[in-house]
VOMARPA-81067 format. One record per residue: residue number from 1; x, y, z of N, C-alpha, C, O in turn. Coordinates in pm, whole numbers. Example, Ala and Ser with C-alpha at 12.3 -4.5 7.8 and 13.67 -1.06 7.14 Angstrom:
2
  num    n.c1    n.c2    n.c3   ca.c1   ca.c2   ca.c3    c.c1    c.c2    c.c3    o.c1    o.c2    o.c3
    1    1319    -569     780    1230    -450     780    1320    -330     780    1424    -332     846
    2    1285    -225     708    1367    -106     714    1290       3     787    1341     114     804
// end
This chain:
92
  num    n.c1    n.c2    n.c3   ca.c1   ca.c2   ca.c3    c.c1    c.c2    c.c3    o.c1    o.c2    o.c3
    1  -10077    1869   17353  -10106    1780   17244  -10246    1809   17192  -10332    1861   17264
    2  -10268    1775   17067  -10397    1803   17003  -10494    1690   17033  -10462    1572   17024
    3  -10615    1733   17068  -10717    1630   17089  -10802    1617   16963  -10776    1683   16862
    4  -10902    1532   16969  -10985    1502   16850  -11059    1625   16801  -11073    1643   16680
    5  -11108    1710   16891  -11178    1831   16849  -11085    1924   16774  -11125    1985   16674
    6  -10964    1936   16820  -10867    2021   16752  -10839    1968   16611  -10834    2045   16515
    7  -10822    1838   16600  -10797    1777   16469  -10917    1795   16375  -10898    1819   16256
    8  -11037    1785   16428  -11157    1805   16347  -11166    1950   16300  -11206    1977   16187
    9  -11129    2045   16388  -11131    2186   16350  -11029    2213   16240  -11057    2286   16145
   10  -10912    2155   16254  -10808    2171   16152  -10855    2110   16020  -10837    2170   15914
   11  -10913    1992   16026  -10964    1926   15905  -11071    2011   15839  -11076    2022   15716
   12  -11158    2073   15920  -11264    2158   15866  -11203    2281   15798  -11249    2322   15692
   13  -11101    2339   15858  -11033    2454   15797  -10967    2416   15666  -10974    2490   15567
   14  -10904    2300   15664  -10839    2253   15541  -10944    2230   15432  -10925    2271   15317
   15  -11056    2165   15469  -11163    2140   15372  -11219    2271   15317  -11242    2284   15196
   16  -11241    2367   15407  -11295    2496   15365  -11197    2566   15272  -11236    2622   15170
   17  -11069    2563   15308  -10967    2626   15225  -10959    2559   15088  -10949    2628   14986
   18  -10962    2427   15085  -10958    2355   14958  -11082    2384   14874  -11072    2403   14753
   19  -11198    2387   14939  -11321    2416   14865  -11314    2555   14802  -11357    2573   14688
   20  -11260    2651   14875  -11249    2787   14821  -11153    2792   14703  -11177    2861   14605
   21  -11043    2717   14714  -10945    2717   14606  -10993    2636   14486  -10960    2668   14372
   22  -11070    2534   14511  -11118    2449   14402  -11245    2502   14335  -11278    2460   14224
   23  -11315    2593   14398  -11441    2644   14343  -11423    2703   14203  -11500    2668   14114
   24  -11324    2791   14180  -11308    2843   14044  -11274    2734   13942  -11317    2739   13827
   25  -11196    2637   13986  -11161    2526   13896  -11285    2445   13862  -11304    2405   13747
   26  -11369    2422   13961  -11493    2348   13936  -11584    2425   13841  -11646    2367   13752
   27  -11592    2558   13861  -11675    2640   13772  -11621    2633   13629  -11698    2619   13533
   28  -11488    2644   13615  -11428    2635   13482  -11454    2499   13418  -11483    2490   13299
   29  -11445    2395   13498  -11469    2260   13447  -11615    2245   13401  -11641    2183   13298
   30  -11706    2301   13475  -11848    2296   13435  -11869    2371   13303  -11946    2327   13218
   31  -11800    2485   13288  -11811    2560   13163  -11751    2482   13047  -11807    2482   12937
   32  -11640    2415   13071  -11578    2332   12967  -11672    2219   12928  -11687    2188   12810
   33  -11736    2158   13026  -11832    2051   12997  -11948    2103   12914  -11991    2039   12819
   34  -11999    2221   12951  -12110    2280   12876  -12066    2311   12732  -12140    2287   12637
   35  -11945    2365   12720  -11894    2396   12586  -11877    2269   12504  -11909    2267   12385
   36  -11827    2165   12565  -11809    2037   12495  -11943    1979   12451  -11955    1925   12342
   37  -12043    1990   12537  -12177    1944   12499  -12227    2021   12378  -12289    1964   12288
   38  -12201    2153   12376  -12245    2235   12263  -12169    2195   12136  -12228    2189   12028
   39  -12041    2168   12149  -11961    2124   12034  -12015    1992   11980  -12025    1973   11859
   40  -12049    1900   12069  -12105    1772   12026  -12237    1792   11952  -12261    1730   11849
   41  -12321    1879   12005  -12449    1907   11940  -12428    1971   11803  -12493    1935   11705
   42  -12336    2067   11797  -12304    2131   11669  -12249    2029   11569  -12282    2033   11451
   43  -12167    1938   11618  -12109    1835   11531  -12219    1746   11474  -12215    1711   11356
   44  -12316    1709   11556  -12428    1627   11507  -12505    1702   11399  -12542    1644   11297
   45  -12528    1832   11421  -12602    1913   11323  -12521    1926   11194  -12578    1920   11085
   46  -12390    1944   11207  -12307    1956   11088  -12306    1826   11009  -12306    1829   10886
   47  -12305    1712   11078  -12310    1584   11009  -12441    1569   10933  -12443    1522   10819
   48  -12550    1610   10996  -12680    1602   10930  -12683    1694   10808  -12733    1657   10702
   49  -12629    1815   10824  -12624    1909   10712  -12536    1854   10599  -12571    1865   10482
   50  -12424    1795   10635  -12334    1738   10534  -12401    1623   10460  -12383    1608   10339
   51  -12477    1542   10531  -12550    1434   10464  -12647    1492   10361  -12661    1438   10251
   52  -12713    1601   10397  -12807    1664   10303  -12732    1722   10183  -12781    1714   10070
   53  -12616    1780   10208  -12535    1834   10097  -12495    1721   10003  -12497    1738    9881
   54  -12459    1607   10058  -12422    1492    9974  -12539    1449    9887  -12521    1421    9768
   55  -12658    1443    9945  -12777    1406    9868  -12801    1508    9758  -12827    1472    9643
   56  -12792    1637    9793  -12813    1742    9693  -12709    1734    9582  -12741    1753    9465
   57  -12584    1707    9619  -12477    1697    9520  -12502    1581    9424  -12481    1595    9303
   58  -12545    1470    9476  -12577    1356    9388  -12688    1392    9291  -12684    1355    9174
   59  -12789    1465    9341  -12899    1506    9253  -12848    1601    9146  -12889    1593    9030
   60  -12758    1692    9184  -12701    1784    9086  -12621    1709    8980  -12627    1743    8862
   61  -12547    1608    9022  -12470    1528    8925  -12563    1461    8826  -12537    1460    8705
   62  -12671    1404    8877  -12767    1338    8787  -12831    1440    8692  -12843    1415    8573
   63  -12870    1554    8747  -12931    1658    8663  -12832    1710    8558  -12870    1740    8445
   64  -12705    1719    8597  -12602    1765    8504  -12587    1667    8387  -12574    1709    8272
   65  -12590    1539    8418  -12579    1439    8312  -12697    1450    8216  -12679    1439    8095
   66  -12816    1470    8270  -12935    1483    8185  -12923    1608    8098  -12952    1605    7979
   67  -12881    1718    8161  -12867    1844    8086  -12761    1832    7978  -12780    1880    7866
   68  -12648    1769    8012  -12542    1751    7913  -12592    1667    7795  -12564    1699    7680
   69  -12664    1562    7825  -12718    1477    7719  -12815    1554    7631  -12811    1542    7508
   70  -12902    1632    7693  -12999    1710    7616  -12927    1814    7531  -12965    1837    7416
   71  -12826    1877    7585  -12752    1978    7510  -12681    1914    7391  -12681    1969    7281
   72  -12621    1799    7412  -12555    1730    7300  -12654    1695    7191  -12624    1708    7072
   73  -12773    1650    7230  -12875    1619    7129  -12918    1746    7056  -12942    1742    6935
   74  -12929    1857    7126  -12965    1983    7060  -12855    2027    6963  -12884    2076    6854
   75  -12730    2009    7002  -12620    2044    6911  -12622    1957    6787  -12602    2006    6676
   76  -12646    1830    6804  -12655    1741    6688  -12770    1783    6598  -12756    1786    6475
   77  -12883    1816    6658  -13000    1859    6581  -12970    1988    6506  -13005    2003    6389
   78  -12902    2083    6576  -12872    2210    6509  -12775    2189    6393  -12783    2258    6292
   79  -12682    2093    6408  -12592    2062    6295  -12672    2010    6176  -12649    2051    6062
   80  -12765    1922    6202  -12846    1867    6094  -12932    1976    6030  -12944    1982    5908
   81  -12991    2061    6113  -13079    2167    6060  -12997    2267    5981  -13037    2310    5873
   82  -12880    2305    6035  -12799    2405    5963  -12749    2348    5829  -12737    2421    5730
   83  -12720    2217    5826  -12681    2155    5699  -12798    2153    5602  -12780    2176    5482
   84  -12916    2127    5653  -13035    2118    5567  -13072    2254    5512  -13118    2265    5399
   85  -13052    2358    5591  -13090    2493    5548  -12973    2564    5483  -12989    2672    5427
   86  -12857    2504    5491  -12734    2564    5439  -12705    2697    5506  -12671    2796    5440
   87  -12721    2697    5639  -12691    2815    5719  -12612    2768    5841  -12671    2735    5944
   88  -12482    2764    5831  -12402    2710    5942  -12411    2799    6065  -12394    2921    6058
   89  -12437    2736    6177  -12442    2808    6304  -12303    2804    6367  -12237    2700    6369
   90  -12260    2918    6419  -12127    2919    6481  -12125    2836    6609  -12221    2835    6686
   91  -12016    2767    6631  -11996    2689    6755  -11887    2759    6834  -11789    2809    6780
   92  -11909    2759    6960  -11805    2822    7042  -11730    2722    7123  -11639    2758    7198
// end
């Protein structure tokens, strides 16, 4: 019959065998965790970049409206000038 020392030796062998088999899985899990941390960091940076793009886009929209208004005023002015000088400017 097995005594306590024999059972402890068997338990130690089982633990050692399990540790050896689980070591690659643990390493892979650590790599997955590291990769996930990097993805989270990249996601935060992308959100910050996207926020900046939104701000820039809003500024472009405002600038576009100003430019469109100025261009329309220039076209109106050129119509008046061409009528006054009797030299019609072509419109495209």
